[in-house]
C-alpha positions as CSV (number, residue, x, y, z in Angstrom):
1,M,-105.3,-23.2,67.2
2,L,-102.3,-24.0,65.0
3,R,-104.3,-22.7,62.0
4,T,-105.6,-19.7,64.2
5,R,-101.6,-19.0,65.4
6,I,-100.6,-19.2,61.4
7,I,-102.8,-16.8,60.3
8,T,-102.4,-14.0,63.1
9,G,-98.5,-14.3,62.6
10,L,-99.1,-13.7,58.7
11,L,-101.4,-10.8,59.3
12,F,-98.5,-9.3,61.7
13,L,-95.5,-9.7,59.0
14,P,-96.4,-7.0,57.0
15,V,-97.1,-4.6,59.7
16,F,-93.4,-5.8,61.4
17,Y,-92.0,-5.1,57.8
18,L,-93.4,-1.9,57.4
19,V,-92.7,-0.3,60.9
20,T,-89.3,-1.9,61.4
21,W,-87.9,-2.0,58.0
22,K,-89.6,1.3,55.8
23,L,-90.5,3.6,58.7
24,S,-88.4,5.5,61.1
25,P,-87.3,4.2,64.6
26,A,-90.1,6.8,66.2
27,Y,-92.5,4.3,64.5
28,F,-91.1,1.1,66.0
29,T,-90.7,3.0,69.4
30,S,-94.3,3.6,69.1
31,L,-95.1,-0.2,68.5
32,I,-93.1,-0.9,71.4
33,L,-94.8,1.5,73.8
34,V,-98.0,-0.3,72.9
35,A,-96.6,-3.6,73.5
36,V,-95.3,-2.3,76.8
37,A,-98.6,-0.7,78.1
38,V,-100.5,-4.1,77.2
39,G,-97.5,-6.5,78.9
40,Q,-97.3,-4.3,82.1
41,Y,-101.2,-4.7,82.5
42,E,-101.1,-8.2,81.8
43,F,-98.8,-8.8,84.5
44,Y,-100.7,-6.8,86.6
45,R,-103.5,-8.3,85.8
46,M,-102.0,-12.1,86.7
47,V,-100.5,-11.1,90.0
48,K,-103.9,-10.0,91.0
49,F,-104.9,-13.6,91.0
50,R,-102.7,-13.8,94.0
51,N,-104.3,-11.2,95.9
52,M,-101.4,-8.7,95.2
53,E,-102.7,-5.0,94.4
54,P,-99.8,-3.4,92.3
55,H,-100.3,0.1,91.5
56,I,-101.1,-0.2,87.8
57,F,-101.3,3.4,87.1
58,V,-98.2,4.3,88.6
59,G,-96.5,1.0,86.9
60,L,-97.8,1.8,83.5
61,M,-96.8,5.8,83.6
62,I,-93.3,4.8,84.3
63,G,-93.2,2.0,81.8
64,I,-94.3,4.8,79.3
65,F,-91.5,6.9,80.6
66,V,-89.0,4.2,80.4
67,V,-89.7,3.8,76.8
68,L,-89.8,7.5,75.9
69,E,-86.6,7.8,77.9
70,T,-84.8,5.0,75.9
71,Y,-85.8,6.6,72.4
72,H,-84.7,10.1,73.7
73,P,-83.2,10.5,76.9
74,F,-84.5,13.5,79.2
75,C,-81.9,12.5,81.7
76,P,-78.5,12.2,80.0
77,G,-75.7,10.8,82.4
78,L,-78.3,9.9,85.0
79,D,-79.8,6.9,83.5
80,K,-78.1,4.3,85.6
81,F,-80.0,6.2,88.9
82,L,-83.3,6.0,87.2
83,P,-84.3,2.4,88.6
84,A,-84.0,3.8,91.9
85,V,-86.1,6.8,90.8
86,Y,-88.8,4.2,89.7
87,L,-88.7,2.4,93.1
88,I,-89.0,5.5,95.0
89,L,-92.0,6.7,93.4
90,I,-93.8,3.1,93.6
91,M,-92.8,3.2,97.2
92,V,-94.2,6.9,97.9
93,A,-97.3,6.1,96.0
94,R,-97.7,3.0,98.3
95,L,-96.9,5.1,101.4
96,F,-99.8,7.8,100.6
97,S,-102.9,5.0,99.4
98,R,-105.6,4.2,101.3
99,R,-104.7,0.8,101.4
100,S,-103.9,-1.3,104.6
101,V,-100.4,-1.7,105.4
102,D,-100.7,-5.3,105.1
103,R,-98.8,-7.0,101.8
104,A,-97.3,-3.3,101.3
105,I,-94.2,-5.3,100.4
106,E,-95.6,-7.5,97.9
107,D,-97.4,-4.8,96.2
108,V,-94.4,-2.4,95.7
109,A,-92.3,-5.4,94.6
110,V,-94.6,-6.7,91.9
111,T,-95.3,-3.0,90.8
112,F,-91.5,-2.6,90.0
113,I,-90.7,-5.8,88.8
114,G,-93.6,-5.2,86.3
115,V,-91.6,-1.7,85.1
116,V,-88.0,-4.2,84.9
117,Y,-89.4,-7.1,83.2
118,V,-91.7,-5.6,80.9
119,A,-90.9,-1.8,80.4
120,I,-87.1,-2.1,80.7
121,L,-86.8,-5.4,79.1
122,F,-88.6,-4.7,75.9
123,S,-86.9,-1.2,75.6
124,F,-83.7,-2.8,74.8
125,Q,-85.2,-3.4,71.1
126,I,-85.4,0.2,70.7
127,L,-81.8,0.3,71.7
128,I,-81.0,-2.1,68.7
129,R,-83.1,-0.2,66.5
130,L,-81.1,2.8,67.2
131,G,-77.9,1.4,66.8
132,I,-75.5,0.7,63.8
133,D,-77.5,-1.3,61.1
134,G,-80.2,-1.1,63.9
135,K,-83.2,-2.4,61.4
136,Q,-81.4,-5.4,60.5
137,W,-80.2,-6.7,63.7
138,V,-84.0,-5.9,64.9
139,V,-85.3,-8.1,62.0
140,F,-82.3,-10.7,62.5
141,L,-83.5,-11.1,66.2
142,Y,-87.0,-11.6,65.4
143,F,-86.6,-14.1,62.6
144,V,-84.4,-16.3,65.1
145,I,-86.6,-16.1,68.1
146,W,-89.5,-17.2,65.5
147,A,-87.5,-20.1,64.1
148,S,-86.6,-21.0,67.5
149,D,-90.3,-21.3,68.4
150,I,-91.0,-23.1,64.9
151,G,-88.3,-25.5,65.5
152,A,-89.1,-26.4,69.2
153,Y,-92.8,-26.9,68.1
154,A,-91.9,-29.0,65.1
155,I,-89.3,-31.4,67.0
156,G,-90.7,-31.3,70.4
157,I,-94.6,-32.2,69.5
158,P,-94.1,-35.2,67.4
159,F,-90.7,-36.5,69.0
160,G,-90.3,-34.6,72.3
161,K,-89.9,-37.7,75.2
162,H,-87.7,-36.1,77.7
163,R,-88.9,-33.3,79.7
164,L,-86.8,-30.0,79.9
165,Y,-88.0,-28.8,83.2
166,A,-91.5,-30.5,84.0
167,K,-92.0,-28.6,87.4
168,I,-92.1,-25.2,85.5
169,S,-93.6,-26.3,81.9
170,P,-94.5,-29.8,81.7
171,K,-94.7,-29.5,77.5
172,K,-91.3,-28.6,76.8
173,S,-88.7,-31.2,76.0
174,V,-85.1,-31.7,75.6
175,E,-85.7,-32.7,71.9
176,G,-87.8,-29.3,71.5
177,L,-84.6,-27.6,72.9
178,I,-82.6,-29.2,70.4
179,G,-84.9,-28.3,67.5
180,A,-84.9,-24.6,68.5
181,L,-80.9,-24.4,68.4
182,I,-81.0,-26.2,64.9
183,A,-83.7,-23.9,64.0
184,S,-82.2,-20.4,65.2
185,A,-78.6,-21.3,64.0
186,G,-80.1,-22.2,60.5
187,M,-82.1,-18.9,60.2
188,A,-79.3,-16.8,61.2
189,L,-77.2,-18.0,58.4
190,V,-80.3,-17.3,56.1
191,C,-80.5,-13.8,57.8
192,R,-76.7,-13.5,57.2
193,V,-76.6,-14.3,53.3
194,W,-80.2,-12.4,52.8
195,F,-80.0,-9.1,54.6
196,M,-77.5,-8.6,57.2
197,P,-74.4,-6.4,57.2
198,P,-70.8,-8.5,56.9
199,I,-71.0,-11.1,59.8
200,G,-69.0,-14.7,59.7
201,V,-70.9,-17.8,59.3
202,G,-69.5,-19.0,62.8
203,E,-70.4,-15.7,64.5
204,A,-73.8,-15.6,62.7
205,A,-74.6,-19.3,64.0
206,G,-73.2,-18.9,67.2
207,I,-75.7,-15.9,67.9
208,G,-78.3,-17.3,66.7
209,F,-77.6,-20.2,69.1
210,L,-77.1,-18.2,72.0
211,L,-80.4,-16.4,71.5
212,A,-82.2,-19.5,71.2
213,I,-81.2,-20.5,74.8
214,V,-81.4,-17.1,76.2
215,G,-85.0,-17.0,74.8
216,T,-86.0,-20.3,76.1
217,I,-84.9,-19.4,79.5
218,G,-87.2,-16.1,79.0
219,D,-89.9,-18.5,78.0
220,L,-89.6,-20.7,81.1
221,S,-89.6,-17.3,83.2
222,E,-93.0,-16.1,82.2
223,S,-94.1,-19.9,82.5
224,L,-92.7,-19.7,86.1
225,F,-95.1,-16.5,87.0
226,K,-98.0,-18.0,85.2
227,R,-97.7,-20.9,87.3
228,A,-97.1,-19.0,90.5
229,V,-100.4,-17.3,90.0
230,G,-102.1,-20.1,88.5
231,V,-103.3,-18.9,84.9
232,K,-102.7,-20.4,81.7
233,D,-102.2,-17.2,79.4
234,S,-101.2,-14.0,80.2
235,G,-104.2,-12.7,78.2
236,G,-106.2,-13.2,74.9
237,I,-105.3,-10.0,72.7
238,I,-103.5,-11.9,70.2
239,P,-105.9,-15.1,68.7
240,G,-104.1,-18.5,68.7
241,H,-101.2,-16.8,71.1
242,G,-102.6,-15.6,74.2
243,G,-101.4,-12.0,75.4
244,I,-98.3,-9.9,74.7
245,L,-96.2,-11.5,77.3
246,D,-97.2,-15.2,75.9
247,R,-95.7,-13.9,72.5
248,M,-92.4,-11.8,73.4
249,D,-91.4,-13.8,76.3
250,S,-88.4,-15.1,74.5
251,M,-87.8,-11.6,72.9
252,L,-88.0,-10.1,76.7
253,F,-84.7,-11.8,77.4
254,A,-83.3,-12.2,73.8
255,A,-83.2,-8.7,73.1
256,P,-80.9,-7.7,76.2
257,A,-78.5,-10.6,75.1
258,L,-78.1,-9.4,71.6
259,Y,-77.6,-5.6,72.6
260,Y,-74.9,-6.6,74.8
261,I,-73.3,-9.0,72.2
262,L,-73.2,-6.3,69.7
263,A,-71.7,-3.4,72.1
264,L,-68.9,-6.0,72.9
265,R,-68.3,-6.7,69.0
């Protein structure tokens, strides 16, 4: 399993480097678009295990629009109202469907959650890429989160004795979290020296530290969803890792955090 995870990660690195560093933001947006479509489908497939019936097609179409609108706004000045429009579209789809009125609230809710949790949170990566020094910050984000995962695994597996949140994720430990924090801060400092624009030592380490915390919350949140519906993985598209959501759960929360950190700098 570990060997498969490593091989998959090494195969992804050249693609990530090419799309993020060498090509224009349009290519990175295309990569996010694919991830959003797959991730939303995984989410909607998961909730079906709890007998909920999301409007998959409507949700996916809205998710695609979210990604495209993030890259090239179609409604300048109206973006704050778009989530309300998405909800209305989902409710209209449910209203005129042939389904029974039973569980209508649940069906509308999980469809809308799929849009917010996957499409909107994923799209923050596009906003970062389009910003000042965008490609550097996107690579920084990925490297720090990857380091967090590796640190948590390297320390948590052999030394983890105190459960972090057993109700949600029995395997995660306090020791693993400490390893994640140290590895993230260390990777942030490496990135600072290697390729980042001017940034202070304390600021780099602090951002890395914060992203590890937020990423861990994202990881636990996806575990909450999976435990609620009774599945081990969101999917199986990535050998050794599971689904897109399994691989990107930390990133879903870390990207918005980094975006707002950069906006406030």
